[in-house]
Structure formats: structure tokens, C-alpha cells
C-alpha positions in Angstrom: -24.9 3.7 -14.4 -22.5 4.2 -11.3 -19.8 2.0 -9.8 -20.3 1.6 -6.1 -16.8 1.8 -4.5 -15.8 1.2 -0.9 -13.1 3.3 0.7 -11.5 1.7 3.8 -12.4 3.6 6.9 -9.8 3.8 9.6 -6.0 3.4 9.3 -5.9 3.2 5.7 -8.3 5.9 5.0 -6.0 9.0 4.6 -3.5 7.0 2.6 -6.1 5.7 0.3 -7.7 9.2 -0.3 -4.1 10.5 -0.9 -3.5 7.9 -3.4 -6.7 8.6 -5.3 -5.8 12.3 -5.3 -2.4 11.4 -7.0 -4.3 9.2 -9.3 -6.6 12.2 -10.3 -9.7 11.6 -8.1 -10.5 14.1 -5.5 -12.4 12.6 -2.5 -13.9 14.7 0.2 -15.0 13.1 3.4 -17.2 14.5 6.3 -17.3 13.4 9.9 -21.1 13.4 9.6 -21.4 11.2 6.5 -20.3 7.7 5.3 -20.7 8.7 1.8 -17.6 10.8 0.6 -18.1 13.1 -2.5 -15.9 12.3 -5.4 -15.4 14.3 -8.6 -16.1 11.4 -10.9 -19.9 11.1 -11.9 -19.3 7.5 -12.6 -18.3 6.7 -9.1 -20.3 6.5 -5.8 -18.2 6.1 -2.6 -18.9 4.6 0.7 -16.6 4.5 3.8 -16.5 0.8 5.1 -14.2 -0.7 7.8 -11.4 -2.7 6.0 -12.5 -5.7 8.1 -15.9 -5.8 6.5 -15.1 -4.7 2.9 -14.7 -8.2 1.5 -18.1 -9.4 2.7 -20.0 -6.4 1.3 -18.2 -6.7 -2.0 -18.9 -10.4 -2.2 -22.6 -9.8 -1.4 -22.9 -7.1 -4.0 -23.7 -4.2 -1.7 -20.5 -2.7 -3.3 -19.2 -3.3 -6.9 -15.6 -2.9 -5.7 -13.5 -1.7 -2.6 -10.1 -1.4 -1.2 -9.1 -3.7 1.7 -6.3 -5.8 2.9 -5.6 -9.3 1.5 -5.5 -10.3 5.1 -9.3 -9.5 5.5 -10.2 -11.2 2.2 -8.7 -14.3 3.5 -10.1 -14.0 6.9 -13.6 -13.7 5.5 -12.8 -16.4 2.9 -14.6 -14.1 0.5 -15.3 -15.0 -3.1 -14.1 -11.9 -4.9 -12.1 -10.8 -7.9 -8.7 -9.3 -7.2 -8.3 -6.4 -9.6 -5.0 -5.1 -8.4 -2.5 -5.5 -5.7 -1.7 -2.0 -4.4 1.4 -2.2 -2.4 0.8 0.6 0.1 -0.1 0.9 3.7 -0.6 3.7 6.1 3.1 4.4 7.0 5.5 2.9 4.6 3.5 2.2 1.4 4.8 -1.4 1.7 3.5 -4.7 2.9 2.4 -5.4 6.4 2.8 -8.6 8.5 0.6 -10.4 10.9 3.0 -11.8 13.4 2.8 -14.2 16.3 4.4 -12.4 19.3 4.9 -13.1 23.0 6.4 -11.3 25.9 10.1 -10.8 25.9 10.3 -12.3 29.3 8.2 -15.4 28.4 9.7 -18.9 27.7 8.0 -19.1 24.3 10.4 -19.4 21.3 8.2 -21.0 18.6 4.5 -21.6 17.8 4.9 -25.2 19.2 5.5 -23.6 22.6 1.9 -22.3 22.7 0.3 -25.7 22.8 -2.8 -25.3 25.1 -2.1 -21.6 25.7 -4.3 -18.5 24.8 -3.7 -16.3 21.8 -5.5 -13.0 21.4 -6.0 -11.5 17.8 -8.5 -9.7 15.6 -7.7 -12.2 12.9 -9.2 -15.2 14.4 -10.1 -17.7 11.5 -6.6 -17.0 9.9 -5.0 -17.7 13.2 -6.8 -20.9 13.7 -6.0 -22.1 10.2 -2.3 -21.2 10.8 -2.2 -23.1 14.1 -3.8 -26.1 12.5 -1.2 -26.1 9.7 1.4 -26.2 12.4 -0.3 -29.1 14.3 -0.8 -26.8 17.4 -3.9 -26.6 19.5 -4.4 -23.4 21.3 -7.4 -21.2 22.2 -7.8 -18.1 19.9 -9.8 -15.4 21.4 -11.1 -12.4 19.5 -9.5 -9.1 20.5 -11.5 -5.9 20.3 -8.4 -3.7 20.3 -5.2 -2.8 22.2 -4.1 -6.3 21.5 -0.5 -5.5 22.4 -1.1 -4.9 26.2 -3.0 -8.2 26.7 0.0 -10.5 27.4 0.9 -11.9 29.8 -2.2 -11.3 32.0 -5.1 -11.7 29.5 -3.4 -13.9 26.9 -0.1 -15.9 26.5 0.6 -14.5 23.1 -1.0 -12.4 20.3 -1.2 -12.3 16.5 -1.1 -8.6 15.5 -0.4 -6.6 12.4 2.9 -4.6 12.1 4.7 -2.6 9.6 7.9 -1.6 11.6 7.6 -3.7 14.7 8.0 -0.6 16.9 4.7 -0.9 18.7 5.5 -4.5 19.5 9.0 -3.6 21.0 7.6 -0.7 22.9 5.1 -3.2 24.6 8.0 -5.6 25.3 6.9 -8.3 22.9 9.1 -10.5 20.8 8.0 -11.7 17.3 8.1 -15.5 17.0 6.9 -16.1 13.5 5.0 -14.5 10.6 1.5 -15.8 10.2 0.5 -13.8 7.1 1.9 -11.1 4.8 -0.6 -8.6 3.4 -1.0 -5.7 1.2 -4.0 -3.5 0.0 -6.0 -4.9 -2.8 -8.6 -3.5 -5.1 -11.2 -6.2 -5.2 -14.5 -6.6 -7.2 -17.8 -8.4 -6.9 -17.7 -11.4 -9.3 -20.8 -10.3 -11.1 -19.8 -6.6 -11.3 -16.4 -7.8 -12.9 -18.4 -9.6 -15.6 -20.3 -6.4 -16.5 -18.5 -4.9 -19.5 -18.9 -1.1 -18.3 -18.0 -1.7 -14.7 -14.9 -3.8 -15.7 -13.6 -1.1 -18.1 -14.1 1.4 -15.3 -12.2 -0.7 -12.8 -9.5 -1.4 -15.2 -9.0 2.3 -15.8 -8.9 2.9 -11.9 -6.3 0.2 -11.7 -4.2 1.7 -14.3 -4.3 5.2 -12.6 -3.7 3.8 -9.1 -0.8 1.8 -10.1 0.6 4.8 -12.0 0.3 6.8 -8.7 2.1 4.1 -6.7 4.9 3.8 -9.3 5.5 7.7 -8.8 5.8 7.5 -5.0 9.3 8.7 -3.9 10.3 9.6 -7.5 10.8 13.1 -9.1 11.4 14.4 -12.7 14.5 16.2 -13.5 15.1 18.4 -16.6 18.2 20.2 -17.6 20.0 21.7 -20.7 23.6 20.9 -21.6 26.0 21.6 -24.4 26.6 18.5 -26.6 30.3 18.6 -25.7 29.4 18.1 -22.0 26.6 15.5 -22.5 28.8 12.6 -21.9 30.0 14.0 -18.5 26.4 14.8 -17.5 25.1 11.4 -18.4 27.9 9.8 -16.3 26.5 11.5 -13.3 23.1 10.0 -13.7 22.4 6.5 -12.3 23.5 3.9 -14.9 20.3 2.1 -15.2 18.3 5.2 -16.2 17.5 6.1 -19.8 17.0 9.8 -20.0 15.2 11.4 -22.9 17.5 13.6 -25.0 16.0 16.3 -27.2 17.6 18.8 -29.6 17.1 22.5 -28.6 16.8 25.5 -31.1 20.5 26.1 -30.7 22.2 23.1 -32.3 25.0 23.2 -29.8 22.6 22.4 -27.0 20.3 19.4 -25.8 17.7 19.0 -23.2 17.9 16.0 -20.9 14.7 14.7 -19.0 14.8 11.8 -16.6 13.1 10.2 -13.6 15.1 9.7 -10.4 14.5 8.5 -6.7 13.8 11.7 -4.8 16.5 10.8 -2.1 19.3 10.8 -4.7 18.6 14.1 -6.2 20.3 16.2 -3.5 23.6 14.6 -4.2 23.1 14.4 -8.0 22.2 18.1 -8.8 25.5 19.6 -7.6 27.4 17.0 -9.6 25.3 17.8 -12.7 26.1 21.5 -12.4 29.8 20.7 -12.1 29.6 18.6 -15.3 28.1 21.5 -17.2 24.3 21.3 -16.9 22.2 24.5 -16.8 18.7 25.3 -16.2 18.1 22.3 -13.9 14.5 21.9 -12.8 13.2 19.3 -10.4 9.5 18.7 -10.5 7.0 16.4 -8.6 5.4 13.4 -10.1 1.7 12.1 -9.6 1.7 9.2 -11.9 4.1 7.0 -14.0 2.2 4.9 -16.4 4.3 2.3 -18.3 
């Protein structure tokens, strides 16, 4: 038996493959094939556009797949959400679909777009959003390059953003947030009821969440004399609980902890001053709580 797993093709592809690598799965893609190789005999992968993933999972073509919550909602797909994976192609955080209009336009709120044209790839979600706001506007599907359409081809757009830099570069001003989204691991409803497939998906969830938890963190090991231990611990962040182990020399202990990678450069010199020796920083692939 194999679990058919959809990998999102496009902007999330590299981030997803890297996340799986951190989780312990090596996925190899080829420009000639939509069926990447994976070093797990229980898995069979297929590259699918994130926009279509939820539909194929709902229909049972795939047992499971990774896609954005935005596309699950856009397709109103009946699928099981196995895990929320807070990562995206740049920041490993959430993304926003925003309503934006030209900086030079008079539009300040969604109500100002009554009777206007809004271009977006997220048509159904945008229509539902406008309806909830009591606004009637024409929503047109955009095949791409949505940011360049105002003001000539549309009055405003609904577009996805992580940092807002692309919108600013195109002289667009964000009016409102339509939807917050993040990547999800979703499953076919029948596949989720299958005991073997469910167990496999739960294992994948555990490993992926462990890989995400380790992002931006490193491990730190060091040795210190017991008489200097208090000084060394005072350098470490207050909320951390390091592991302390007795060394063969009873006068010394080993300290092992996990830290944010960005803080280590300032902490290591202070640890050395406090009496730490044999300081080793090492990368982390997974943190499973």
C-alpha cells in the first residue's frame, strides 16, 4: 500500500522540499516529470499546483497534499485538515490576501469600490468577502501579473503578499486584509478513515512540525566548572531550561541547550567570559516536543 501525496508545484515547491528534507524525507524532482522520487517506499509523490490541490485531494486522486488554506477555502473543498504548517516561500510565516488600490486613487475602504472592477486569482473568496461587506463590484479572474493591472485594467486587486514589497513597488496601497492563509497538510476524508494511511499521515505531521519548530534555532553544548555554573547560566536566556550533566571529572558539568540562532553570536563571548569551555554550536533539523 502507498500513500499518494501531492507536493505543491510553483512558489511553495522549494520550501516544501526543503522542509521534507529537514523532516528526514529526500525528494528529488525532475523538469521532465511530475512524479518526484522520494526515499520512502510508503509514499508516492505528485507535483500539483497549489490552486488545484484541494480539489484532487477531495476527489481522491490524492490521499493527501500540501496547499494553502486560501485554496481550500476558494474551492470550498471537503477535506480533512491534518496540520497547519506555518511556512511560506520567504518568511516561513503566514501570508495575507489583501485588497489593494493605486496610491494615487481616491479609494480608502472596500465600500469605495462599489460598482468598480477588482482583479484577482481568488475570485470566489473575494466575492464572498464583498458580499459580507455589502459591496457590489465586478470580480475578474487574473491570469497573473495582477499588480500591474490597476488603474487601466482594474480599479483594485486582491493579491497575496508576505512583505508587501511587491505592492509598494507597483505603487499600490493596501486597503484591507481579505484572508490570512498558511500552508496546510490536508487529507482525503476516506483516506483519513483508513487506519494505515491515517497513521502514516500522523507520522508525517509529527516530523514536519518538528522540522518547523527547529527553524531558526541551534543547539549549544559547553563544559563548565561547577563553581562557574551559576555565572554561565545567568548568561543564557531566562526562559530556557538547559540540560546539565555530570562529567567524569566531578568538578565539571556539561550544559546543553537550544537557542535562537540570531542570539548566539552575542551569547558565546559572554559564556566564554563566564568560564565556559569547549563550546560547540550545532544545527538542528527537528525539535519534537
